[in-house]
C-alpha positions as CSV (number, residue, x, y, z in Angstrom):
1,M,16.4,-27.3,-25.9
2,E,13.8,-24.6,-25.6
3,D,12.1,-26.3,-23.1
4,R,15.1,-27.2,-20.9
5,D,16.4,-24.1,-21.2
6,T,13.1,-22.6,-19.7
7,Q,13.0,-25.3,-17.0
8,L,16.7,-23.9,-15.8
9,L,15.6,-20.2,-16.3
10,S,12.5,-20.8,-14.0
11,R,14.5,-22.7,-11.2
12,A,17.4,-19.9,-11.7
13,A,14.2,-17.5,-11.1
14,A,13.0,-19.2,-8.0
15,N,16.4,-19.6,-6.3
16,H,16.8,-15.8,-6.6
17,L,13.4,-15.3,-5.2
18,F,13.6,-17.0,-2.2
19,L,17.4,-15.7,-1.9
20,A,15.8,-12.0,-2.4
21,Q,17.8,-11.0,-5.3
22,F,16.1,-9.4,-7.1
23,E,18.2,-7.6,-9.6
24,P,19.5,-11.4,-10.7
25,L,15.7,-12.4,-10.5
26,R,15.0,-9.5,-13.0
27,A,17.7,-10.5,-15.4
28,T,16.6,-13.9,-15.4
29,L,13.0,-12.8,-15.9
30,L,13.9,-10.9,-18.8
31,T,16.0,-13.8,-20.3
32,L,13.0,-16.0,-19.9
33,R,10.6,-13.3,-21.5
34,S,12.3,-13.4,-24.5
35,R,11.7,-17.3,-24.7
36,N,8.3,-17.4,-22.5
37,P,6.5,-14.6,-21.9
38,S,3.8,-15.7,-20.9
39,L,5.4,-17.6,-18.1
40,A,7.7,-14.6,-16.7
41,R,4.9,-12.4,-16.2
42,A,3.2,-15.2,-14.5
43,I,6.2,-15.6,-11.8
44,L,5.9,-11.7,-11.3
45,Q,2.1,-11.6,-11.1
46,T,2.6,-14.3,-8.6
47,I,5.0,-12.6,-6.7
48,V,2.9,-9.5,-6.9
49,A,-0.4,-11.4,-6.1
50,R,1.3,-12.3,-2.8
51,G,2.5,-9.2,-1.7
52,G,5.8,-10.6,-2.0
53,R,5.1,-13.2,1.4
54,F,6.8,-16.4,0.9
55,E,7.8,-18.7,3.1
56,S,11.5,-19.0,3.6
57,I,12.8,-16.1,1.7
58,L,16.2,-15.1,3.1
59,W,15.3,-10.9,2.9
60,S,18.6,-9.3,1.6
61,N,20.0,-5.6,2.5
62,S,19.1,-4.7,-1.2
63,C,15.7,-6.5,-0.7
64,P,15.1,-6.4,2.9
65,S,10.6,-6.5,2.9
66,P,7.7,-7.9,1.1
67,A,6.8,-4.6,0.1
68,L,9.7,-3.6,-1.5
69,L,10.0,-6.9,-3.4
70,T,6.3,-6.6,-4.7
71,H,7.0,-2.8,-5.9
72,L,9.8,-4.1,-7.7
73,A,7.8,-6.9,-9.0
74,V,5.2,-4.8,-10.0
75,L,7.5,-1.9,-12.2
76,E,8.7,-5.0,-14.0
77,L,5.3,-6.4,-14.6
78,V,4.0,-3.1,-16.0
79,E,6.2,-3.6,-19.1
80,F,4.5,-7.1,-20.2
81,D,1.6,-6.5,-22.4
82,N,-1.7,-6.6,-20.4
83,P,0.0,-6.9,-17.3
84,T,-3.3,-7.2,-14.8
85,Y,-4.7,-10.1,-16.9
86,P,-5.8,-12.7,-15.8
87,L,-5.7,-11.9,-12.0
88,W,-7.2,-8.3,-12.1
89,S,-9.8,-6.5,-13.2
90,F,-7.9,-3.0,-12.5
91,D,-5.4,-1.7,-15.0
92,A,-1.6,-1.2,-14.9
93,D,-1.8,2.1,-13.1
94,S,-4.1,0.8,-10.3
95,L,-1.4,-1.8,-10.0
96,R,1.6,0.3,-9.8
97,F,-0.6,2.3,-7.0
98,R,-1.2,-0.2,-5.4
99,A,1.9,-1.6,-4.8
100,E,2.9,2.1,-3.6
101,F,0.6,2.6,-1.2
102,L,1.8,-1.0,0.4
103,L,5.5,0.2,0.2
104,L,4.5,4.1,1.9
105,V,2.9,2.1,4.7
106,H,5.5,-0.6,5.4
107,T,8.4,2.5,4.9
108,V,6.0,4.2,8.1
109,A,5.7,1.2,9.8
110,S,9.3,-0.1,9.5
111,K,10.5,3.5,10.9
112,V,8.4,3.0,14.1
113,S,9.2,-0.3,14.7
114,E,12.8,0.7,15.1
115,S,12.5,3.4,17.4
116,Q,10.4,0.8,19.6
117,S,8.7,3.9,21.0
118,D,5.4,3.2,20.3
119,F,4.0,-0.3,19.8
120,G,0.2,1.0,19.6
121,S,1.2,3.0,16.4
122,N,2.7,-0.1,15.2
123,G,-0.6,-1.6,15.3
124,V,-2.5,0.7,13.6
125,L,-0.2,0.9,10.9
126,D,-0.2,-2.7,10.6
127,R,-3.9,-3.5,9.6
128,V,-3.5,-0.1,7.2
129,L,-0.3,-2.8,6.2
130,E,-3.1,-5.8,5.8
131,L,-5.3,-3.6,3.9
132,G,-2.4,-3.0,0.9
133,F,-2.2,-6.7,0.8
134,R,-5.4,-7.7,0.5
135,R,-6.1,-5.2,-2.2
136,L,-3.4,-7.0,-4.4
137,R,-5.4,-10.2,-3.9
138,P,-6.3,-11.3,-7.7
139,D,-10.5,-10.6,-7.6
140,V,-10.7,-13.2,-10.9
141,V,-8.5,-15.9,-10.2
142,A,-9.1,-17.8,-7.2
143,T,-5.1,-17.8,-5.2
144,E,-4.2,-19.7,-2.6
145,E,-5.5,-18.2,0.7
146,G,-3.3,-16.1,3.2
147,P,-3.5,-16.7,6.8
148,S,-5.5,-13.5,7.6
149,E,-8.5,-14.2,4.9
150,G,-11.7,-13.8,5.9
151,V,-10.6,-11.8,9.0
152,E,-12.3,-8.7,10.0
153,L,-10.2,-5.6,10.0
154,E,-11.4,-2.4,11.7
155,L,-10.2,1.0,12.1
156,E,-11.8,4.0,14.0
157,E,-10.9,7.7,13.1
158,G,-9.7,7.8,16.6
159,E,-7.1,5.2,16.2
160,L,-5.9,6.7,13.1
161,M,-5.9,10.4,15.0
162,G,-3.6,8.5,17.5
163,L,-1.0,8.3,14.8
164,R,-0.5,12.2,15.7
165,G,3.3,12.1,16.6
166,V,4.0,9.8,13.6
167,I,2.5,11.8,10.7
168,V,4.0,15.1,12.2
169,E,7.5,13.3,11.9
170,N,6.6,11.8,8.7
171,A,4.6,14.4,7.1
172,D,6.6,13.9,3.6
173,I,5.6,10.1,3.5
174,F,2.4,10.4,4.8
175,D,1.2,13.4,2.0
176,M,2.8,11.3,-0.6
177,L,0.2,8.5,0.7
178,C,-2.5,10.8,0.4
179,G,-2.0,11.6,-3.0
180,N,-1.2,8.2,-4.0
181,I,-4.9,7.2,-1.9
182,Q,-6.0,10.3,-4.0
183,Q,-5.1,8.6,-7.3
184,L,-6.6,4.9,-6.3
185,V,-9.7,6.1,-5.2
186,G,-10.5,10.0,-5.0
187,W,-13.1,11.0,-2.9
188,Q,-16.8,11.3,-2.9
189,P,-18.2,14.3,-0.3
190,E,-21.6,12.5,-0.3
191,L,-20.1,9.0,1.4
192,D,-20.6,8.7,5.5
193,Q,-17.8,11.0,7.0
194,S,-19.4,10.3,10.6
195,G,-16.0,9.3,11.7
196,L,-17.6,6.0,13.2
197,A,-15.8,2.7,12.7
198,I,-15.4,1.2,9.4
199,T,-14.9,-2.4,9.0
200,L,-13.0,-4.0,6.1
201,R,-14.9,-7.2,5.2
202,R,-13.8,-9.7,2.4
203,E,-17.3,-10.9,1.8
204,G,-20.6,-9.9,3.2
205,E,-22.2,-6.4,3.5
206,G,-21.2,-4.1,0.3
207,K,-20.7,-7.4,-2.1
208,G,-19.2,-5.7,-5.7
209,R,-18.0,-2.9,-4.0
210,E,-14.1,-2.5,-4.3
211,E,-12.7,-3.9,-1.0
212,G,-11.3,-1.3,1.3
213,V,-12.0,1.8,-0.6
214,E,-13.7,3.5,2.7
215,V,-11.2,3.0,4.4
216,L,-8.4,5.0,2.6
217,R,-10.4,7.7,2.5
218,L,-10.7,7.7,6.3
219,V,-7.1,7.3,6.6
220,Q,-6.8,10.2,4.0
221,R,-9.1,12.3,6.0
222,A,-7.5,11.6,9.2
223,I,-4.1,12.7,8.1
224,Q,-5.7,16.3,6.7
225,N,-7.1,16.5,10.3
226,V,-4.4,16.0,12.3
227,H,-2.0,18.8,10.1
228,L,-5.2,21.0,10.9
229,D,-5.4,20.4,14.3
230,T,-1.3,20.6,14.8
231,M,-1.9,23.9,13.1
232,K,-4.6,25.1,15.6
233,E,-2.4,24.0,18.4
234,C,0.5,26.4,16.6
235,L,-1.4,29.8,16.6
236,I,-3.1,29.3,19.9
237,N,0.6,29.0,21.1
238,G,1.5,31.9,18.6
239,D,3.8,29.7,17.1
240,V,3.0,31.5,13.1
241,D,6.1,29.7,11.5
242,G,4.9,26.7,12.6
243,A,1.8,26.4,11.4
244,V,2.4,27.7,8.0
245,S,4.8,24.9,7.8
246,H,1.9,22.6,7.5
247,I,-0.1,24.6,4.8
248,R,1.7,22.5,2.2
249,F,0.3,19.0,3.4
250,L,-3.1,20.5,3.5
251,H,-5.8,19.7,0.2
252,L,-9.0,20.6,-0.7
253,E,-9.8,17.5,-2.2
254,Y,-8.8,15.2,0.3
255,G,-11.8,14.6,2.2
256,V,-11.9,17.3,4.4
257,E,-14.8,20.0,4.5
258,E,-13.4,23.5,3.1
259,A,-15.2,25.5,5.9
260,E,-12.4,23.5,8.4
261,Y,-9.7,25.1,6.6
262,R,-11.3,28.3,6.5
263,Y,-12.1,28.0,10.0
264,V,-7.9,27.6,11.0
C-alpha cells in the first residue's frame, strides 16, 4: 500500500508541477516526505538543478516563471537533511543565494521586457540570467544537458555600464543583487579589474574554478560605478540632493577602489 501511495503522490506532484501550482505541489511533497524523504528531496533537487525549466509547463499567476519556481523549491529543499547531496558540492546557504540571484535578475529582466523600451538592456540581462541558471547545475552528478550547454557567455563592462538607466531606475533591486553577489563570492582586489571582456566557459581555461565568479564580480563593480558616475553628474549639475540619494547604494567592499569614492 505504501508503494502505491508513493506512486500516487509522485504523479500528483508531477501534475501540480506542470500546472505551476506550487502550493499544492508543496503540500504533496510534504506528505511524500513523511513516506519517502529521499524521493521528495530528489524531486525538489531536480526542479532546482534544471532552474525550473521544463517543457510544457503552464505557468500560473502564482508561479509565473522558472526563476520563481526555483526560488520556492529551494526554500523547501533547504528544510531537508543534506539538501545539496549528492548533486552539489556547495552548501545550503550557497544554494539559497544562487536561487535568489536568479530571481533578482529575472525580476529586473521582466520589468524591462514589459516596458518594451530597451531591448539591448534585456539582451545583457538575459546573459546574466543564463549565468544564474548555469550556476545551479549539478557539479557532481551529470544531468541532461540544457540547450545552452557548451555555449560561451561573454560580457563586457561597457555592456553592463550600458544598463545605467535600468540600474538607477531599479536601484533597490540592484543593491540587493550586489549584496547577494557579496554573499556568494565576496571580493578579492587582486583579481584583474581591467574592464576587458570576460568570457564564461563551462570547460577549458580555468577548469576547477567556480564558474562565473569573475562575471559576478564584474556585475557588482559595474553597478557601483553606475552610482558613482550618476553622483558625479548630479554634482556637476548642482543637484546635491540627487547625489546624496545614491550614497546608500555604495559599498567599499564591492569592487571599486576606495580612491574612486574619495574622488566623488
